C-alpha positions as CSV (number, residue, x, y, z in Angstrom):
1,M,-2.8,27.7,107.3
2,I,0.2,29.4,109.0
3,K,-0.9,31.8,111.8
4,N,2.5,33.3,112.8
5,D,5.4,34.9,110.9
6,I,8.5,32.8,110.3
7,T,12.1,33.9,110.6
8,L,14.8,31.8,108.8
9,I,18.3,32.1,110.2
10,I,21.2,31.2,107.7
11,L,24.6,30.5,109.3
12,S,27.4,30.9,106.8
13,G,30.6,30.7,109.0
14,E,32.1,31.4,112.4
15,R,33.1,35.0,111.9
16,K,30.1,36.1,109.9
17,E,26.9,37.4,111.3
18,P,24.0,35.0,110.6
19,R,21.6,36.0,107.9
20,R,18.0,36.4,108.9
21,L,15.1,35.9,106.5
22,H,11.8,37.0,107.7
23,F,8.6,35.7,106.1
24,S,5.3,37.2,107.0
25,R,2.3,35.0,107.6
26,K,0.5,36.4,104.5
27,F,3.5,35.8,102.3
28,L,3.7,32.3,103.3
29,N,0.1,31.6,102.9
30,A,0.1,33.2,99.4
31,A,3.2,31.0,98.5
32,I,1.4,27.9,99.7
33,Y,-1.7,28.8,97.8
34,T,0.3,29.5,94.7
35,F,2.1,26.1,94.9
36,F,-1.1,24.2,95.3
37,F,-2.6,26.1,92.5
38,L,0.3,25.5,90.2
39,A,0.3,21.8,91.2
40,A,-3.4,21.6,90.4
41,V,-2.8,23.3,87.1
42,G,0.0,20.9,86.3
43,L,-2.0,17.8,87.3
44,V,-4.9,19.1,85.0
45,R,-2.5,19.6,82.1
46,L,-0.9,16.3,82.7
47,G,-4.3,14.6,82.7
48,F,-5.2,16.5,79.4
49,Y,-2.0,15.4,77.8
50,A,-2.5,11.9,78.9
51,H,-6.0,12.0,77.5
52,E,-4.8,13.4,74.2
53,I,-2.1,10.7,74.0
54,V,-4.7,8.1,74.5
55,R,-7.0,9.8,72.0
56,L,-4.4,10.4,69.3
57,R,-2.7,7.0,69.4
58,P,-5.1,5.4,66.9
59,M,-4.6,8.5,64.6
60,S,-0.9,8.0,64.9
61,T,-1.2,4.4,63.9
62,E,-3.5,5.5,61.0
63,N,-0.9,8.1,60.0
64,V,1.8,5.4,59.9
65,E,-0.5,3.4,57.7
66,L,-1.3,6.3,55.5
67,H,2.5,6.9,55.1
68,S,2.9,3.3,54.1
69,E,0.1,3.4,51.7
70,N,1.5,6.7,50.3
71,D,4.8,4.9,49.7
72,S,3.0,2.0,48.0
73,L,1.2,4.6,45.8
74,Y,4.4,6.2,44.8
75,I,5.8,2.8,43.9
76,E,2.6,1.9,42.0
77,L,2.8,5.3,40.2
78,G,6.3,4.5,39.1
79,G,4.9,1.3,37.8
80,L,2.2,3.1,36.0
81,H,4.7,5.4,34.4
82,Y,6.7,2.4,33.2
83,S,3.5,0.8,32.0
84,K,2.6,4.0,30.2
85,D,6.0,4.1,28.5
86,S,5.7,0.4,27.6
87,L,2.2,0.7,26.2
88,L,3.0,3.8,24.3
89,N,5.9,2.0,22.7
90,E,3.6,-0.8,21.9
91,I,1.2,1.6,20.3
92,E,3.9,3.2,18.3
93,T,5.3,-0.1,17.2
94,E,1.8,-1.2,16.0
95,R,1.4,2.1,14.1
96,V,4.8,1.9,12.5
97,S,4.3,-1.7,11.6
98,H,0.8,-0.9,10.1
99,A,2.3,2.0,8.2
100,R,5.1,-0.1,6.8
101,R,2.7,-2.9,5.7
102,L,0.3,-0.3,4.2
103,A,3.2,1.4,2.3
104,E,4.3,-2.1,1.0
105,V,0.9,-2.9,-0.2
106,T,0.4,0.4,-1.7
107,D,3.7,0.2,-3.5
108,E,2.8,-3.3,-4.8
109,L,-0.6,-2.0,-5.9
110,E,1.0,0.9,-7.7
111,R,3.4,-1.3,-9.5
112,L,0.5,-3.5,-10.5
113,E,-1.3,-0.6,-11.9
114,N,1.8,0.6,-13.8
115,F,2.2,-3.0,-15.1
116,V,-1.4,-3.2,-16.3
117,T,-1.0,0.3,-17.9
118,D,2.2,-0.8,-19.7
119,L,0.4,-3.9,-21.0
120,K,-2.4,-1.8,-22.2
121,I,-0.1,0.5,-24.1
122,L,1.9,-2.3,-25.6
123,A,-1.2,-4.1,-26.7
124,G,-2.7,-1.0,-28.2
125,Y,-5.6,-1.1,-25.7
126,K,-7.5,2.2,-25.3
127,L,-6.7,3.8,-22.0
128,S,-9.4,5.4,-19.8
129,K,-9.1,9.0,-18.7
130,E,-8.2,7.7,-15.2
131,D,-5.4,5.6,-16.4
132,A,-4.1,8.3,-18.7
133,K,-4.0,10.8,-15.9
134,K,-1.8,8.3,-13.9
135,L,0.9,8.3,-16.6
136,P,4.1,10.2,-15.5
137,S,4.3,13.8,-17.0
138,T,7.3,16.2,-16.9
139,S,4.8,18.9,-15.8
140,D,3.8,17.0,-12.7
141,S,4.6,18.9,-9.5
142,D,6.2,17.1,-6.5
143,S,3.6,15.7,-4.3
144,A,3.8,16.3,-0.6
145,S,4.3,13.2,1.5
146,S,2.2,12.7,4.7
147,D,3.7,11.2,7.8
148,L,1.8,9.4,10.6
149,A,1.6,11.7,13.6
150,I,2.1,10.0,17.0
151,G,1.4,12.0,20.2
152,G,-1.0,12.6,23.1
153,A,-1.4,13.9,26.6
154,E,0.4,12.6,29.6
155,I,-1.2,9.5,31.1
156,E,-2.3,9.9,34.8
157,T,-4.1,6.8,35.7
158,E,-4.2,3.1,34.8
159,S,-7.7,3.3,33.6
160,Y,-7.1,6.1,31.3
161,L,-4.0,4.4,30.1
162,E,-5.9,1.2,29.3
163,G,-8.6,3.3,27.7
164,L,-6.1,5.0,25.5
165,L,-4.6,1.7,24.4
166,E,-8.0,0.2,23.7
167,T,-9.0,3.3,21.8
168,T,-5.9,3.3,19.7
169,R,-6.3,-0.4,18.9
170,T,-9.9,0.3,17.9
171,E,-8.9,3.2,15.7
172,L,-6.1,1.1,14.1
173,G,-8.6,-1.7,13.6
174,H,-11.1,0.7,11.9
175,T,-8.2,2.2,9.9
176,I,-7.0,-1.2,8.8
177,D,-10.6,-2.3,8.0
178,N,-11.1,0.9,5.8
179,E,-7.8,0.5,4.0
180,A,-8.4,-3.1,3.5
181,I,-11.7,-2.3,1.8
182,T,-10.1,0.3,-0.3
183,I,-7.2,-2.0,-1.3
184,S,-9.6,-4.9,-1.9
185,K,-11.7,-2.6,-4.2
186,A,-8.6,-1.5,-6.0
187,L,-7.5,-5.1,-6.5
188,R,-10.9,-6.1,-7.8
189,E,-10.7,-3.2,-10.3
190,K,-7.2,-4.3,-11.4
191,R,-8.4,-7.9,-11.7
192,N,-11.3,-6.7,-13.9
193,D,-8.8,-4.7,-16.0
194,L,-6.5,-7.7,-16.3
195,R,-9.5,-9.8,-17.3
196,D,-10.6,-7.3,-19.9
197,L,-7.0,-7.0,-21.1
198,R,-6.7,-10.7,-21.3
199,N,-9.8,-11.0,-23.3
200,F,-8.6,-8.2,-25.6
201,L,-5.2,-9.9,-26.1
202,E,-6.7,-13.3,-26.6
203,K,-9.0,-11.9,-29.3
204,K,-6.1,-9.9,-30.8
205,A,-3.8,-12.9,-30.7
206,T,-6.4,-15.0,-32.3
207,L,-6.8,-12.5,-35.1
208,L,-3.0,-12.1,-35.4
209,E,-2.5,-15.9,-35.6
210,G,-4.6,-15.9,-38.9
211,R,-4.0,-12.4,-40.0
212,P,-1.7,-12.2,-43.0
213,I,1.3,-10.1,-42.2
214,G,4.4,-9.3,-44.2
215,W,5.6,-9.7,-47.7
216,P,4.9,-12.9,-49.6
217,T,8.1,-12.7,-51.7
218,S,10.9,-10.4,-52.6
219,G,11.0,-8.0,-55.5
220,M,9.5,-4.7,-56.8
221,V,5.8,-3.8,-56.8
222,S,4.9,-3.5,-60.5
223,S,1.2,-2.8,-60.0
224,E,-0.8,-1.5,-57.1
225,F,-4.2,-2.5,-55.8
226,G,-7.1,-0.4,-57.4
227,P,-8.4,0.8,-60.7
228,R,-6.1,-0.2,-63.7
229,G,-7.1,0.8,-67.2
230,R,-10.7,-0.1,-67.8
231,G,-10.8,-2.7,-65.0
232,F,-9.9,-3.0,-61.3
233,H,-6.8,-4.8,-60.0
234,S,-7.8,-6.9,-57.0
235,G,-4.3,-7.4,-55.6
236,I,-0.8,-6.3,-55.9
237,D,1.9,-7.5,-58.3
238,I,5.5,-8.2,-57.1
239,A,7.9,-8.7,-60.0
240,N,10.9,-11.0,-59.7
241,T,12.7,-13.7,-61.6
242,I,11.0,-17.1,-62.3
243,G,11.7,-19.5,-59.4
244,T,11.8,-16.9,-56.6
245,P,10.3,-18.5,-53.5
246,I,6.8,-17.4,-52.4
247,Y,5.9,-17.6,-48.6
248,A,2.6,-18.0,-46.7
249,T,1.9,-14.7,-45.0
250,G,0.0,-16.2,-42.1
251,D,-0.9,-19.6,-40.5
252,G,-3.7,-21.4,-42.3
253,V,-4.8,-24.4,-44.5
254,V,-4.3,-24.7,-48.3
255,T,-7.9,-24.8,-49.6
256,F,-7.1,-24.6,-53.3
257,K,-4.3,-25.4,-55.7
258,G,-4.8,-25.3,-59.4
259,Y,-4.9,-23.4,-62.8
260,V,-7.4,-20.6,-62.9
261,G,-7.5,-18.9,-66.4
262,A,-5.8,-15.5,-66.3
263,M,-4.3,-16.3,-62.9
264,G,-2.5,-19.3,-64.2
265,K,-1.2,-21.6,-61.4
266,E,-2.8,-20.4,-58.1
267,V,-2.7,-21.3,-54.4
268,E,-5.3,-20.2,-52.0
269,I,-4.9,-20.3,-48.2
270,N,-7.7,-19.9,-45.6
271,H,-6.3,-18.3,-42.4
272,G,-9.5,-18.8,-40.3
273,K,-11.8,-16.0,-39.1
274,E,-12.3,-13.7,-42.1
275,F,-8.9,-13.8,-43.8
276,T,-7.9,-15.5,-47.1
277,T,-4.9,-15.0,-49.3
278,V,-4.4,-15.8,-53.0
279,Y,-1.1,-16.3,-54.9
280,G,-1.2,-16.3,-58.7
281,H,1.0,-16.8,-61.8
282,L,3.2,-19.5,-60.0
283,S,5.7,-21.5,-62.0
284,R,5.3,-24.5,-59.7
285,Y,3.7,-25.5,-56.3
286,A,5.2,-26.5,-53.0
287,V,2.0,-27.5,-51.2
288,E,-1.0,-29.7,-51.6
289,I,-4.7,-29.0,-50.8
290,G,-5.3,-29.7,-47.1
291,D,-1.7,-28.9,-46.0
292,R,-1.4,-26.8,-42.9
293,V,1.1,-24.0,-43.3
294,E,2.7,-21.5,-41.0
295,R,3.8,-18.0,-41.7
296,G,7.1,-18.1,-43.6
297,D,6.6,-21.6,-45.2
298,V,7.3,-21.9,-48.9
299,I,4.2,-22.6,-50.8
300,G,5.4,-22.1,-54.4
301,Y,7.6,-20.1,-56.8
302,I,7.2,-17.1,-59.0
303,G,6.2,-17.7,-62.6
304,N,4.7,-16.3,-65.6
305,T,1.6,-18.5,-66.0
306,G,-1.8,-17.3,-67.1
307,R,-2.2,-13.8,-68.6
308,S,1.0,-12.1,-67.7
309,T,3.5,-9.7,-69.3
310,G,6.4,-11.0,-67.2
311,S,7.4,-13.1,-64.2
312,H,5.7,-11.9,-61.1
313,L,3.4,-12.7,-58.2
314,H,-0.2,-11.7,-58.1
315,Y,-1.0,-11.4,-54.3
316,E,-4.4,-10.9,-52.9
317,V,-5.8,-10.5,-49.3
318,R,-9.5,-11.2,-49.0
319,V,-11.6,-10.3,-45.9
320,N,-14.8,-12.3,-45.9
321,G,-14.2,-13.2,-49.5
322,V,-13.8,-9.6,-50.6
323,P,-10.4,-8.4,-51.9
324,V,-8.9,-5.5,-50.0
325,N,-5.8,-3.5,-50.4
326,P,-2.8,-5.7,-49.3
327,R,-0.6,-2.7,-48.4
328,P,-1.7,-2.3,-44.8
329,Y,-0.8,-6.0,-44.3
330,L,2.7,-5.7,-45.7
331,E,5.8,-4.8,-43.6
332,K,7.9,-1.8,-44.7
333,E,10.6,-4.1,-46.2
334,G,10.3,-7.2,-48.2
335,K,12.1,-10.6,-47.7
């Protein structure tokens, strides 16, 4: 330590008095102590900083890695958003495509239902209450259409995105399955309707092929079917001149040709099933027994044979051998 005071002389030029700075021993000792103290403090802080640098260096490296990973996550997040949009577009495309296919099938099924209903009406088939309700009516109110709703929450993660896609596909699959079952059931019902309608039409066509329809000749009705005098008239009389053609009123086979008492010259045609027609008072024949005739073929000509008051045709329609009124089987106008 310094034991004596110190005087410092500062010379500034030839003409000026030198400056004297006097430092006491206590002041100098205090300054030295302060210097060493500050130096010690500086060394301690320097050592602390060096220690912190060594300690934090791995954390800095980790921080850099975290920044790099964060950048990668941002890039991946951008990819997820792109994937989200892509998958949502795919979902929407599937839904729209499915809705379009369903609409096409539904329209086709509706056209089929309308077609079957039209056939039933044309064929005289009795409609069910369900079919009758489906017929268009001027009192029907406009029905509201329903659109497919497409929406959902924002997708945050890849797993949620994949789950949404899988769920949507599953829901679409279930929807398609349910609608396929419904459509399949409807088609089965339509097939059954068509089969019943076909059987009905086949039966009706079979009956119509043999059923006598139309006028057997031209002329005026001179006597109707029913009671006449003391007896019963079993047919209808159509008056016209001798030689007027007589036509078969249905397809069939000639089972009789000959002279029968009061009927005179007569032709009988069996039309199959339960129908038979009889033509009497002919002047001459145009067919032989066993001939197959079609509706409209000439089978003979009007005459006045048998018990008759004038030239005319006696025409009978028999069902299961029993004469019935021919009127329901005649068209409104004669030939």
